[in-house]
Every structure is written in C-alpha cells, then in structure tokens.
N, CA, C and O atoms as a Maestro MAE file, in Angstrom:
{
 s_m_m2io_version
 :::
 2.0.0
}

f_m_ct {
 s_m_title
 :::
 protein
 m_atom[332] {
  # First column is atom index #
  i_m_mmod_type
  r_m_x_coord
  r_m_y_coord
  r_m_z_coord
  i_m_residue_number
  s_m_chain_name
  s_m_pdb_residue_name
  s_m_pdb_atom_name
  i_m_atomic_number
  :::
  1 25 113.102 117.541 103.070 1 A "MET " " N  " 7
  2 3 113.476 118.337 101.920 1 A "MET " " CA " 6
  3 2 112.443 119.439 101.669 1 A "MET " " C  " 6
  4 15 112.800 120.592 101.428 1 A "MET " " O  " 8
  5 25 111.152 119.071 101.728 2 A "LEU " " N  " 7
  6 3 110.120 120.076 101.441 2 A "LEU " " CA " 6
  7 2 110.129 121.199 102.472 2 A "LEU " " C  " 6
  8 15 109.950 122.365 102.119 2 A "LEU " " O  " 8
  9 25 110.334 120.861 103.739 3 A "GLU " " N  " 7
  10 3 110.396 121.894 104.769 3 A "GLU " " CA " 6
  11 2 111.571 122.829 104.526 3 A "GLU " " C  " 6
  12 15 111.448 124.037 104.731 3 A "GLU " " O  " 8
  13 25 112.718 122.287 104.090 4 A "LYS " " N  " 7
  14 3 113.882 123.124 103.785 4 A "LYS " " CA " 6
  15 2 113.580 124.088 102.642 4 A "LYS " " C  " 6
  16 15 114.139 125.183 102.581 4 A "LYS " " O  " 8
  17 25 112.683 123.671 101.729 5 A "LEU " " N  " 7
  18 3 112.303 124.516 100.594 5 A "LEU " " CA " 6
  19 2 111.183 125.494 100.931 5 A "LEU " " C  " 6
  20 15 110.766 126.285 100.085 5 A "LEU " " O  " 8
  21 25 110.699 125.437 102.171 6 A "GLY " " N  " 7
  22 3 109.665 126.372 102.602 6 A "GLY " " CA " 6
  23 2 108.239 125.906 102.319 6 A "GLY " " C  " 6
  24 15 107.303 126.691 102.466 6 A "GLY " " O  " 8
  25 25 108.053 124.656 101.918 7 A "VAL " " N  " 7
  26 3 106.708 124.131 101.668 7 A "VAL " " CA " 6
  27 2 106.092 123.758 103.010 7 A "VAL " " C  " 6
  28 15 106.711 123.062 103.816 7 A "VAL " " O  " 8
  29 25 104.872 124.224 103.243 8 A "LYS " " N  " 7
  30 3 104.198 123.965 104.513 8 A "LYS " " CA " 6
  31 2 103.076 122.942 104.317 8 A "LYS " " C  " 6
  32 15 102.381 122.965 103.300 8 A "LYS " " O  " 8
  33 25 102.901 122.046 105.294 9 A "PRO " " N  " 7
  34 3 101.798 121.085 105.206 9 A "PRO " " CA " 6
  35 2 100.452 121.803 105.213 9 A "PRO " " C  " 6
  36 15 100.280 122.785 105.935 9 A "PRO " " O  " 8
  37 25 99.496 121.323 104.417 10 A "MET " " N  " 7
  38 3 98.164 121.922 104.386 10 A "MET " " CA " 6
  39 2 97.066 120.899 104.651 10 A "MET " " C  " 6
  40 15 95.882 121.214 104.530 10 A "MET " " O  " 8
  41 25 97.444 119.698 105.006 11 A "GLY " " N  " 7
  42 3 96.463 118.668 105.311 11 A "GLY " " CA " 6
  43 2 97.099 117.292 105.209 11 A "GLY " " C  " 6
  44 15 98.291 117.156 104.931 11 A "GLY " " O  " 8
  45 25 96.270 116.266 105.442 12 A "ARG " " N  " 7
  46 3 96.740 114.885 105.322 12 A "ARG " " CA " 6
  47 2 95.879 114.179 104.297 12 A "ARG " " C  " 6
  48 15 94.715 114.528 104.100 12 A "ARG " " O  " 8
  49 25 96.455 113.189 103.647 13 A "ARG " " N  " 7
  50 3 95.740 112.423 102.638 13 A "ARG " " CA " 6
  51 2 96.131 110.961 102.759 13 A "ARG " " C  " 6
  52 15 97.246 110.636 103.168 13 A "ARG " " O  " 8
  53 25 95.198 110.078 102.400 14 A "ARG " " N  " 7
  54 3 95.460 108.641 102.418 14 A "ARG " " CA " 6
  55 2 95.995 108.209 101.055 14 A "ARG " " C  " 6
  56 15 95.558 108.702 100.016 14 A "ARG " " O  " 8
  57 25 96.944 107.282 101.080 15 A "PHE " " N  " 7
  58 3 97.549 106.745 99.859 15 A "PHE " " CA " 6
  59 2 97.626 105.230 99.960 15 A "PHE " " C  " 6
  60 15 97.756 104.671 101.049 15 A "PHE " " O  " 8
  61 25 97.545 104.580 98.817 16 A "ARG " " N  " 7
  62 3 97.762 103.134 98.754 16 A "ARG " " CA " 6
  63 2 99.166 102.923 98.191 16 A "ARG " " C  " 6
  64 15 99.511 103.466 97.142 16 A "ARG " " O  " 8
  65 25 99.972 102.131 98.898 17 A "THR " " N  " 7
  66 3 101.337 101.854 98.433 17 A "THR " " CA " 6
  67 2 101.303 100.780 97.350 17 A "THR " " C  " 6
  68 15 100.276 100.135 97.140 17 A "THR " " O  " 8
  69 25 102.429 100.590 96.664 18 A "ILE " " N  " 7
  70 3 102.474 99.548 95.630 18 A "ILE " " CA " 6
  71 2 102.325 98.155 96.230 18 A "ILE " " C  " 6
  72 15 102.012 97.202 95.518 18 A "ILE " " O  " 8
  73 25 102.550 98.032 97.548 19 A "GLU " " N  " 7
  74 3 102.330 96.750 98.224 19 A "GLU " " CA " 6
  75 2 100.878 96.576 98.651 19 A "GLU " " C  " 6
  76 15 100.502 95.517 99.153 19 A "GLU " " O  " 8
  77 25 100.053 97.618 98.452 20 A "GLY " " N  " 7
  78 3 98.643 97.540 98.808 20 A "GLY " " CA " 6
  79 2 98.297 98.067 100.195 20 A "GLY " " C  " 6
  80 15 97.131 98.042 100.588 20 A "GLY " " O  " 8
  81 25 99.289 98.542 100.942 21 A "ARG " " N  " 7
  82 3 99.020 99.105 102.274 21 A "ARG " " CA " 6
  83 2 98.413 100.501 102.134 21 A "ARG " " C  " 6
  84 15 98.708 101.214 101.175 21 A "ARG " " O  " 8
  85 25 97.562 100.892 103.094 22 A "ILE " " N  " 7
  86 3 97.012 102.241 103.151 22 A "ILE " " CA " 6
  87 2 97.812 103.023 104.188 22 A "ILE " " C  " 6
  88 15 97.953 102.587 105.331 22 A "ILE " " O  " 8
  89 25 98.337 104.187 103.781 23 A "ILE " " N  " 7
  90 3 99.106 105.037 104.690 23 A "ILE " " CA " 6
  91 2 98.568 106.463 104.601 23 A "ILE " " C  " 6
  92 15 97.867 106.801 103.648 23 A "ILE " " O  " 8
  93 25 98.887 107.291 105.576 24 A "GLU " " N  " 7
  94 3 98.545 108.706 105.551 24 A "GLU " " CA " 6
  95 2 99.824 109.525 105.570 24 A "GLU " " C  " 6
  96 15 100.771 109.202 106.286 24 A "GLU " " O  " 8
  97 25 99.840 110.582 104.779 25 A "ARG " " N  " 7
  98 3 100.973 111.491 104.742 25 A "ARG " " CA " 6
  99 2 100.465 112.927 104.646 25 A "ARG " " C  " 6
  100 15 99.380 113.176 104.122 25 A "ARG " " O  " 8
  101 25 101.257 113.868 105.156 26 A "TYR " " N  " 7
  102 3 100.944 115.275 104.975 26 A "TYR " " CA " 6
  103 2 101.167 115.648 103.512 26 A "TYR " " C  " 6
  104 15 102.047 115.102 102.846 26 A "TYR " " O  " 8
  105 25 100.355 116.587 103.023 27 A "ILE " " N  " 7
  106 3 100.536 117.126 101.682 27 A "ILE " " CA " 6
  107 2 100.703 118.635 101.782 27 A "ILE " " C  " 6
  108 15 100.316 119.252 102.774 27 A "ILE " " O  " 8
  109 25 101.279 119.212 100.751 28 A "GLY " " N  " 7
  110 3 101.441 120.657 100.670 28 A "GLY " " CA " 6
  111 2 101.461 121.056 99.207 28 A "GLY " " C  " 6
  112 15 101.357 120.210 98.319 28 A "GLY " " O  " 8
  113 25 101.593 122.343 98.964 29 A "GLU " " N  " 7
  114 3 101.640 122.825 97.579 29 A "GLU " " CA " 6
  115 2 102.981 123.484 97.317 29 A "GLU " " C  " 6
  116 15 103.351 124.456 97.976 29 A "GLU " " O  " 8
  117 25 103.704 122.945 96.346 30 A "ALA " " N  " 7
  118 3 104.978 123.544 95.942 30 A "ALA " " CA " 6
  119 2 104.653 124.668 94.966 30 A "ALA " " C  " 6
  120 15 103.989 124.446 93.953 30 A "ALA " " O  " 8
  121 25 105.118 125.865 95.270 31 A "ALA " " N  " 7
  122 3 104.808 127.017 94.421 31 A "ALA " " CA " 6
  123 2 105.269 126.775 92.988 31 A "ALA " " C  " 6
  124 15 104.513 127.021 92.048 31 A "ALA " " O  " 8
  125 25 106.480 126.304 92.812 32 A "VAL " " N  " 7
  126 3 106.971 125.998 91.464 32 A "VAL " " CA " 6
  127 2 107.948 124.831 91.564 32 A "VAL " " C  " 6
  128 15 108.884 124.850 92.364 32 A "VAL " " O  " 8
  129 25 107.711 123.822 90.740 33 A "ILE " " N  " 7
  130 3 108.692 122.755 90.582 33 A "ILE " " CA " 6
  131 2 109.226 122.861 89.167 33 A "ILE " " C  " 6
  132 15 108.537 123.361 88.278 33 A "ILE " " O  " 8
  133 25 110.447 122.395 88.950 34 A "GLU " " N  " 7
  134 3 111.057 122.496 87.622 34 A "GLU " " CA " 6
  135 2 111.823 121.221 87.307 34 A "GLU " " C  " 6
  136 15 112.533 120.675 88.151 34 A "GLU " " O  " 8
  137 25 111.662 120.762 86.077 35 A "CYS " " N  " 7
  138 3 112.382 119.587 85.595 35 A "CYS " " CA " 6
  139 2 112.455 119.656 84.082 35 A "CYS " " C  " 6
  140 15 111.446 119.914 83.427 35 A "CYS " " O  " 8
  141 25 113.618 119.434 83.523 36 A "LEU " " N  " 7
  142 3 113.844 119.479 82.076 36 A "LEU " " CA " 6
  143 2 113.358 120.784 81.451 36 A "LEU " " C  " 6
  144 15 112.854 120.799 80.328 36 A "LEU " " O  " 8
  145 25 113.517 121.879 82.195 37 A "GLY " " N  " 7
  146 3 113.140 123.185 81.669 37 A "GLY " " CA " 6
  147 2 111.658 123.506 81.763 37 A "GLY " " C  " 6
  148 15 111.250 124.606 81.390 37 A "GLY " " O  " 8
  149 25 110.844 122.584 82.249 38 A "GLU " " N  " 7
  150 3 109.410 122.807 82.416 38 A "GLU " " CA " 6
  151 2 109.130 123.201 83.858 38 A "GLU " " C  " 6
  152 15 109.768 122.680 84.773 38 A "GLU " " O  " 8
  153 25 108.181 124.119 84.078 39 A "LYS " " N  " 7
  154 3 107.827 124.573 85.415 39 A "LYS " " CA " 6
  155 2 106.326 124.408 85.634 39 A "LYS " " C  " 6
  156 15 105.536 124.552 84.702 39 A "LYS " " O  " 8
  157 25 105.938 124.103 86.881 40 A "ALA " " N  " 7
  158 3 104.524 123.957 87.225 40 A "ALA " " CA " 6
  159 2 104.366 124.034 88.734 40 A "ALA " " C  " 6
  160 15 105.330 123.848 89.478 40 A "ALA " " O  " 8
  161 25 103.150 124.308 89.183 41 A "THR " " N  " 7
  162 3 102.826 124.165 90.593 41 A "THR " " CA " 6
  163 2 102.326 122.738 90.804 41 A "THR " " C  " 6
  164 15 101.871 122.094 89.858 41 A "THR " " O  " 8
  165 25 102.406 122.246 92.026 42 A "CYS " " N  " 7
  166 3 102.042 120.852 92.233 42 A "CYS " " CA " 6
  167 2 101.772 120.560 93.702 42 A "CYS " " C  " 6
  168 15 102.435 121.100 94.588 42 A "CYS " " O  " 8
  169 25 100.779 119.690 93.952 43 A "ILE " " N  " 7
  170 3 100.577 119.142 95.283 43 A "ILE " " CA " 6
  171 2 101.699 118.127 95.517 43 A "ILE " " C  " 6
  172 15 101.967 117.281 94.664 43 A "ILE " " O  " 8
  173 25 102.346 118.218 96.670 44 A "VAL " " N  " 7
  174 3 103.459 117.325 96.985 44 A "VAL " " CA " 6
  175 2 103.170 116.587 98.285 44 A "VAL " " C  " 6
  176 15 102.365 117.039 99.099 44 A "VAL " " O  " 8
  177 25 103.824 115.459 98.474 45 A "VAL " " N  " 7
  178 3 103.615 114.607 99.643 45 A "VAL " " CA " 6
  179 2 104.863 114.665 100.518 45 A "VAL " " C  " 6
  180 15 105.980 114.492 100.031 45 A "VAL " " O  " 8
  181 25 104.667 114.906 101.797 46 A "PHE " " N  " 7
  182 3 105.778 114.934 102.748 46 A "PHE " " CA " 6
  183 2 106.164 113.501 103.105 46 A "PHE " " C  " 6
  184 15 105.372 112.761 103.688 46 A "PHE " " O  " 8
  185 25 107.372 113.125 102.755 47 A "ALA " " N  " 7
  186 3 107.866 111.783 103.056 47 A "ALA " " CA " 6
  187 2 108.181 111.656 104.543 47 A "ALA " " C  " 6
  188 15 108.520 112.630 105.215 47 A "ALA " " O  " 8
  189 25 108.061 110.451 105.023 48 A "GLU " " N  " 7
  190 3 108.488 110.148 106.397 48 A "GLU " " CA " 6
  191 2 109.788 109.372 106.334 48 A "GLU " " C  " 6
  192 15 110.231 108.998 105.248 48 A "GLU " " O  " 8
  193 25 110.399 109.128 107.458 49 A "GLU " " N  " 7
  194 3 111.756 108.540 107.520 49 A "GLU " " CA " 6
  195 2 111.886 107.299 106.676 49 A "GLU " " C  " 6
  196 15 112.770 108.003 106.188 49 A "GLU " " O  " 8
  197 25 111.893 106.515 106.217 50 A "ASP " " N  " 7
  198 3 112.067 105.348 105.367 50 A "ASP " " CA " 6
  199 2 111.325 105.440 104.020 50 A "ASP " " C  " 6
  200 15 111.390 104.509 103.217 50 A "ASP " " O  " 8
  201 25 110.629 106.547 103.773 51 A "ASP " " N  " 7
  202 3 109.967 106.712 102.469 51 A "ASP " " CA " 6
  203 2 110.994 107.069 101.399 51 A "ASP " " C  " 6
  204 15 112.044 107.638 101.697 51 A "ASP " " O  " 8
  205 25 110.688 106.740 100.184 52 A "VAL " " N  " 7
  206 3 111.541 107.066 99.043 52 A "VAL " " CA " 6
  207 2 111.076 108.392 98.439 52 A "VAL " " C  " 6
  208 15 109.876 108.602 98.257 52 A "VAL " " O  " 8
  209 25 112.015 109.284 98.129 53 A "GLU " " N  " 7
  210 3 111.663 110.547 97.475 53 A "GLU " " CA " 6
  211 2 111.581 110.308 95.974 53 A "GLU " " C  " 6
  212 15 112.540 109.845 95.356 53 A "GLU " " O  " 8
  213 25 110.419 110.630 95.390 54 A "VAL " " N  " 7
  214 3 110.225 110.425 93.952 54 A "VAL " " CA " 6
  215 2 109.483 111.613 93.356 54 A "VAL " " C  " 6
  216 15 108.826 112.374 94.066 54 A "VAL " " O  " 8
  217 25 109.598 111.753 92.059 55 A "LEU " " N  " 7
  218 3 108.787 112.701 91.307 55 A "LEU " " CA " 6
  219 2 107.585 111.905 90.826 55 A "LEU " " C  " 6
  220 15 107.724 111.056 89.945 55 A "LEU " " O  " 8
  221 25 106.407 112.162 91.386 56 A "GLY " " N  " 7
  222 3 105.237 111.337 91.128 56 A "GLY " " CA " 6
  223 2 104.541 111.618 89.818 56 A "GLY " " C  " 6
  224 15 104.903 112.534 89.080 56 A "GLY " " O  " 8
  225 25 103.537 110.813 89.546 57 A "VAL " " N  " 7
  226 3 102.781 110.899 88.294 57 A "VAL " " CA " 6
  227 2 102.113 112.259 88.147 57 A "VAL " " C  " 6
  228 15 102.121 112.836 87.060 57 A "VAL " " O  " 8
  229 25 101.533 112.778 89.231 58 A "THR " " N  " 7
  230 3 100.868 114.077 89.149 58 A "THR " " CA " 6
  231 2 101.851 115.171 88.762 58 A "THR " " C  " 6
  232 15 101.552 116.012 87.913 58 A "THR " " O  " 8
  233 25 103.019 115.160 89.383 59 A "ALA " " N  " 7
  234 3 104.033 116.160 89.048 59 A "ALA " " CA " 6
  235 2 104.460 116.023 87.594 59 A "ALA " " C  " 6
  236 15 104.599 117.028 86.897 59 A "ALA " " O  " 8
  237 25 104.669 114.803 87.128 60 A "LEU " " N  " 7
  238 3 105.061 114.596 85.733 60 A "LEU " " CA " 6
  239 2 103.984 115.110 84.788 60 A "LEU " " C  " 6
  240 15 104.300 115.755 83.788 60 A "LEU " " O  " 8
  241 25 102.717 114.837 85.088 61 A "GLU " " N  " 7
  242 3 101.626 115.329 84.243 61 A "GLU " " CA " 6
  243 2 101.575 116.851 84.245 61 A "GLU " " C  " 6
  244 15 101.392 117.468 83.195 61 A "GLU " " O  " 8
  245 25 101.735 117.465 85.426 62 A "ASN " " N  " 7
  246 3 101.721 118.930 85.500 62 A "ASN " " CA " 6
  247 2 102.858 119.541 84.698 62 A "ASN " " C  " 6
  248 15 102.710 120.628 84.139 62 A "ASN " " O  " 8
  249 25 103.981 118.857 84.637 63 A "LEU " " N  " 7
  250 3 105.141 119.344 83.896 63 A "LEU " " CA " 6
  251 2 105.113 118.937 82.422 63 A "LEU " " C  " 6
  252 15 106.011 119.304 81.664 63 A "LEU " " O  " 8
  253 25 104.088 118.180 82.008 64 A "ALA " " N  " 7
  254 3 103.990 117.650 80.640 64 A "ALA " " CA " 6
  255 2 105.216 116.799 80.304 64 A "ALA " " C  " 6
  256 15 105.822 116.938 79.241 64 A "ALA " " O  " 8
  257 25 105.564 115.909 81.251 65 A "LEU " " N  " 7
  258 3 106.678 114.984 81.057 65 A "LEU " " CA " 6
  259 2 106.165 113.556 81.183 65 A "LEU " " C  " 6
  260 15 105.133 113.307 81.806 65 A "LEU " " O  " 8
  261 25 106.894 112.628 80.590 66 A "GLU " " N  " 7
  262 3 106.556 111.214 80.720 66 A "GLU " " CA " 6
  263 2 107.838 110.399 80.724 66 A "GLU " " C  " 6
  264 15 108.897 110.873 80.312 66 A "GLU " " O  " 8
  265 25 107.723 109.167 81.197 67 A "LEU " " N  " 7
  266 3 108.860 108.268 81.210 67 A "LEU " " CA " 6
  267 2 108.865 107.468 79.922 67 A "LEU " " C  " 6
  268 15 107.866 106.832 79.585 67 A "LEU " " O  " 8
  269 25 109.970 107.489 79.201 68 A "ASP " " N  " 7
  270 3 110.131 106.663 78.014 68 A "ASP " " CA " 6
  271 2 110.430 105.245 78.484 68 A "ASP " " C  " 6
  272 15 111.472 104.999 79.091 68 A "ASP " " O  " 8
  273 25 109.527 104.319 78.210 69 A "SER " " N  " 7
  274 3 109.667 102.963 78.745 69 A "SER " " CA " 6
  275 2 110.846 102.209 78.142 69 A "SER " " C  " 6
  276 15 111.307 101.224 78.719 69 A "SER " " O  " 8
  277 25 111.339 102.653 76.995 70 A "ILE " " N  " 7
  278 3 112.479 101.976 76.365 70 A "ILE " " CA " 6
  279 2 113.795 102.491 76.927 70 A "ILE " " C  " 6
  280 15 114.649 101.702 77.332 70 A "ILE " " O  " 8
  281 25 113.967 103.814 76.954 71 A "THR " " N  " 7
  282 3 115.235 104.397 77.411 71 A "THR " " CA " 6
  283 2 115.275 104.616 78.922 71 A "THR " " C  " 6
  284 15 116.341 104.856 79.487 71 A "THR " " O  " 8
  285 25 114.102 104.533 79.582 72 A "LYS " " N  " 7
  286 3 113.994 104.779 81.029 72 A "LYS " " CA " 6
  287 2 114.382 106.210 81.397 72 A "LYS " " C  " 6
  288 15 114.838 106.466 82.511 72 A "LYS " " O  " 8
  289 25 114.199 107.141 80.459 73 A "GLN " " N  " 7
  290 3 114.512 108.552 80.659 73 A "GLN " " CA " 6
  291 2 113.219 109.368 80.592 73 A "GLN " " C  " 6
  292 15 112.260 108.977 79.928 73 A "GLN " " O  " 8
  293 25 113.209 110.517 81.296 74 A "LEU " " N  " 7
  294 3 112.079 111.425 81.168 74 A "LEU " " CA " 6
  295 2 112.161 112.136 79.839 74 A "LEU " " C  " 6
  296 15 113.249 112.438 79.350 74 A "LEU " " O  " 8
  297 25 110.991 112.407 79.247 75 A "LYS " " N  " 7
  298 3 110.946 113.163 78.002 75 A "LYS " " CA " 6
  299 2 109.703 114.033 78.015 75 A "LYS " " C  " 6
  300 15 108.759 113.763 78.758 75 A "LYS " " O  " 8
  301 25 109.697 115.080 77.192 76 A "LYS " " N  " 7
  302 3 108.540 115.960 77.087 76 A "LYS " " CA " 6
  303 2 107.401 115.204 76.424 76 A "LYS " " C  " 6
  304 15 107.610 114.459 75.466 76 A "LYS " " O  " 8
  305 25 106.207 115.400 76.938 77 A "ALA " " N  " 7
  306 3 105.025 114.702 76.430 77 A "ALA " " CA " 6
  307 2 104.094 115.703 75.770 77 A "ALA " " C  " 6
  308 15 104.133 116.900 76.054 77 A "ALA " " O  " 8
  309 25 103.264 115.191 74.892 78 A "GLU " " N  " 7
  310 3 102.223 116.023 74.315 78 A "GLU " " CA " 6
  311 2 101.065 116.060 75.296 78 A "GLU " " C  " 6
  312 15 100.660 115.025 75.826 78 A "GLU " " O  " 8
  313 25 100.538 117.236 75.536 79 A "ALA " " N  " 7
  314 3 99.381 117.363 76.408 79 A "ALA " " CA " 6
  315 2 98.135 117.010 75.614 79 A "ALA " " C  " 6
  316 15 98.073 117.240 74.406 79 A "ALA " " O  " 8
  317 25 97.148 116.451 76.293 80 A "VAL " " N  " 7
  318 3 95.887 116.112 75.663 80 A "VAL " " CA " 6
  319 2 94.872 117.204 75.997 80 A "VAL " " C  " 6
  320 15 94.686 117.550 77.164 80 A "VAL " " O  " 8
  321 25 94.224 117.738 74.980 81 A "LEU " " N  " 7
  322 3 93.233 118.792 75.149 81 A "LEU " " CA " 6
  323 2 91.901 118.289 74.633 81 A "LEU " " C  " 6
  324 15 91.779 117.947 73.457 81 A "LEU " " O  " 8
  325 25 90.904 118.241 75.495 82 A "ALA " " N  " 7
  326 3 89.580 117.781 75.071 82 A "ALA " " CA " 6
  327 2 88.850 118.954 74.423 82 A "ALA " " C  " 6
  328 15 88.624 119.985 75.058 82 A "ALA " " O  " 8
  329 25 88.492 118.789 73.176 83 A "LEU " " N  " 7
  330 3 87.773 119.847 72.445 83 A "LEU " " CA " 6
  331 2 86.390 119.388 72.103 83 A "LEU " " C  " 6
  332 15 85.627 120.134 71.489 83 A "LEU " " O  " 8
  :::
 }
 m_bond[331] {
  # First column is bond index #
  i_m_from
  i_m_to
  i_m_order
  :::
  1 1 2 1
  2 2 3 1
  3 3 4 2
  4 3 5 1
  5 5 6 1
  6 6 7 1
  7 7 8 2
  8 7 9 1
  9 9 10 1
  10 10 11 1
  11 11 12 2
  12 11 13 1
  13 13 14 1
  14 14 15 1
  15 15 16 2
  16 15 17 1
  17 17 18 1
  18 18 19 1
  19 19 20 2
  20 19 21 1
  21 21 22 1
  22 22 23 1
  23 23 24 2
  24 23 25 1
  25 25 26 1
  26 26 27 1
  27 27 28 2
  28 27 29 1
  29 29 30 1
  30 30 31 1
  31 31 32 2
  32 31 33 1
  33 33 34 1
  34 34 35 1
  35 35 36 2
  36 35 37 1
  37 37 38 1
  38 38 39 1
  39 39 40 2
  40 39 41 1
  41 41 42 1
  42 42 43 1
  43 43 44 2
  44 43 45 1
  45 45 46 1
  46 46 47 1
  47 47 48 2
  48 47 49 1
  49 49 50 1
  50 50 51 1
  51 51 52 2
  52 51 53 1
  53 53 54 1
  54 54 55 1
  55 55 56 2
  56 55 57 1
  57 57 58 1
  58 58 59 1
  59 59 60 2
  60 59 61 1
  61 61 62 1
  62 62 63 1
  63 63 64 2
  64 63 65 1
  65 65 66 1
  66 66 67 1
  67 67 68 2
  68 67 69 1
  69 69 70 1
  70 70 71 1
  71 71 72 2
  72 71 73 1
  73 73 74 1
  74 74 75 1
  75 75 76 2
  76 75 77 1
  77 77 78 1
  78 78 79 1
  79 79 80 2
  80 79 81 1
  81 81 82 1
  82 82 83 1
  83 83 84 2
  84 83 85 1
  85 85 86 1
  86 86 87 1
  87 87 88 2
  88 87 89 1
  89 89 90 1
  90 90 91 1
  91 91 92 2
  92 91 93 1
  93 93 94 1
  94 94 95 1
  95 95 96 2
  96 95 97 1
  97 97 98 1
  98 98 99 1
  99 99 100 2
  100 99 101 1
  101 101 102 1
  102 102 103 1
  103 103 104 2
  104 103 105 1
  105 105 106 1
  106 106 107 1
  107 107 108 2
  108 107 109 1
  109 109 110 1
  110 110 111 1
  111 111 112 2
  112 111 113 1
  113 113 114 1
  114 114 115 1
  115 115 116 2
  116 115 117 1
  117 117 118 1
  118 118 119 1
  119 119 120 2
  120 119 121 1
  121 121 122 1
  122 122 123 1
  123 123 124 2
  124 123 125 1
  125 125 126 1
  126 126 127 1
  127 127 128 2
  128 127 129 1
  129 129 130 1
  130 130 131 1
  131 131 132 2
  132 131 133 1
  133 133 134 1
  134 134 135 1
  135 135 136 2
  136 135 137 1
  137 137 138 1
  138 138 139 1
  139 139 140 2
  140 139 141 1
  141 141 142 1
  142 142 143 1
  143 143 144 2
  144 143 145 1
  145 145 146 1
  146 146 147 1
  147 147 148 2
  148 147 149 1
  149 149 150 1
  150 150 151 1
  151 151 152 2
  152 151 153 1
  153 153 154 1
  154 154 155 1
  155 155 156 2
  156 155 157 1
  157 157 158 1
  158 158 159 1
  159 159 160 2
  160 159 161 1
  161 161 162 1
  162 162 163 1
  163 163 164 2
  164 163 165 1
  165 165 166 1
  166 166 167 1
  167 167 168 2
  168 167 169 1
  169 169 170 1
  170 170 171 1
  171 171 172 2
  172 171 173 1
  173 173 174 1
  174 174 175 1
  175 175 176 2
  176 175 177 1
  177 177 178 1
  178 178 179 1
  179 179 180 2
  180 179 181 1
  181 181 182 1
  182 182 183 1
  183 183 184 2
  184 183 185 1
  185 185 186 1
  186 186 187 1
  187 187 188 2
  188 187 189 1
  189 189 190 1
  190 190 191 1
  191 191 192 2
  192 191 193 1
  193 193 194 1
  194 194 195 1
  195 195 196 2
  196 195 197 1
  197 197 198 1
  198 198 199 1
  199 199 200 2
  200 199 201 1
  201 201 202 1
  202 202 203 1
  203 203 204 2
  204 203 205 1
  205 205 206 1
  206 206 207 1
  207 207 208 2
  208 207 209 1
  209 209 210 1
  210 210 211 1
  211 211 212 2
  212 211 213 1
  213 213 214 1
  214 214 215 1
  215 215 216 2
  216 215 217 1
  217 217 218 1
  218 218 219 1
  219 219 220 2
  220 219 221 1
  221 221 222 1
  222 222 223 1
  223 223 224 2
  224 223 225 1
  225 225 226 1
  226 226 227 1
  227 227 228 2
  228 227 229 1
  229 229 230 1
  230 230 231 1
  231 231 232 2
  232 231 233 1
  233 233 234 1
  234 234 235 1
  235 235 236 2
  236 235 237 1
  237 237 238 1
  238 238 239 1
  239 239 240 2
  240 239 241 1
  241 241 242 1
  242 242 243 1
  243 243 244 2
  244 243 245 1
  245 245 246 1
  246 246 247 1
  247 247 248 2
  248 247 249 1
  249 249 250 1
  250 250 251 1
  251 251 252 2
  252 251 253 1
  253 253 254 1
  254 254 255 1
  255 255 256 2
  256 255 257 1
  257 257 258 1
  258 258 259 1
  259 259 260 2
  260 259 261 1
  261 261 262 1
  262 262 263 1
  263 263 264 2
  264 263 265 1
  265 265 266 1
  266 266 267 1
  267 267 268 2
  268 267 269 1
  269 269 270 1
  270 270 271 1
  271 271 272 2
  272 271 273 1
  273 273 274 1
  274 274 275 1
  275 275 276 2
  276 275 277 1
  277 277 278 1
  278 278 279 1
  279 279 280 2
  280 279 281 1
  281 281 282 1
  282 282 283 1
  283 283 284 2
  284 283 285 1
  285 285 286 1
  286 286 287 1
  287 287 288 2
  288 287 289 1
  289 289 290 1
  290 290 291 1
  291 291 292 2
  292 291 293 1
  293 293 294 1
  294 294 295 1
  295 295 296 2
  296 295 297 1
  297 297 298 1
  298 298 299 1
  299 299 300 2
  300 299 301 1
  301 301 302 1
  302 302 303 1
  303 303 304 2
  304 303 305 1
  305 305 306 1
  306 306 307 1
  307 307 308 2
  308 307 309 1
  309 309 310 1
  310 310 311 1
  311 311 312 2
  312 311 313 1
  313 313 314 1
  314 314 315 1
  315 315 316 2
  316 315 317 1
  317 317 318 1
  318 318 319 1
  319 319 320 2
  320 319 321 1
  321 321 322 1
  322 322 323 1
  323 323 324 2
  324 323 325 1
  325 325 326 1
  326 326 327 1
  327 327 328 2
  328 327 329 1
  329 329 330 1
  330 330 331 1
  331 331 332 2
  :::
 }
}
C-alpha cells in the first residue's frame, strides 16, 4: 500500500511484536496522512506479507487522535503542552 502511495523506504528499524518477538521492517515517511479531518506527517512501517495494516500509536498521536476505550471509536484528543 505504501509503495502505491509513493512512500519510499528510508531505513530499517527493529520492533517488538505483542507476542514479544523482535522483527525488522523498513520504515519511510508519509508526507501527509489524514484521519477524521486531521492531517500530519508520520514515520510509517512497511508491512510484509502476513502483517496486519494498522494506524499505529505514533500516527494517532501526530494526528491528535485517541481510541475511546468505551465506544471503541477514534476521537479527537487534547494535546499536552509542557509549559
């Protein structure tokens, strides 16, 4: 999907899966991602054949979105600013 969108790999990074395995995947930078009317740039991970495509925590934070644990829906979040 990312290649179809013109995102190019810029390196590899190690990740720990929810099962505790360590894997490596290519990463790239999406110029603009959009969800619920919010737009942001984001580092993205190139999935391999059996990987699940998801909108990750970093992307959600960049978009100022969060998952409502009760409704299981995405919603706009308040950003935290350290002053």
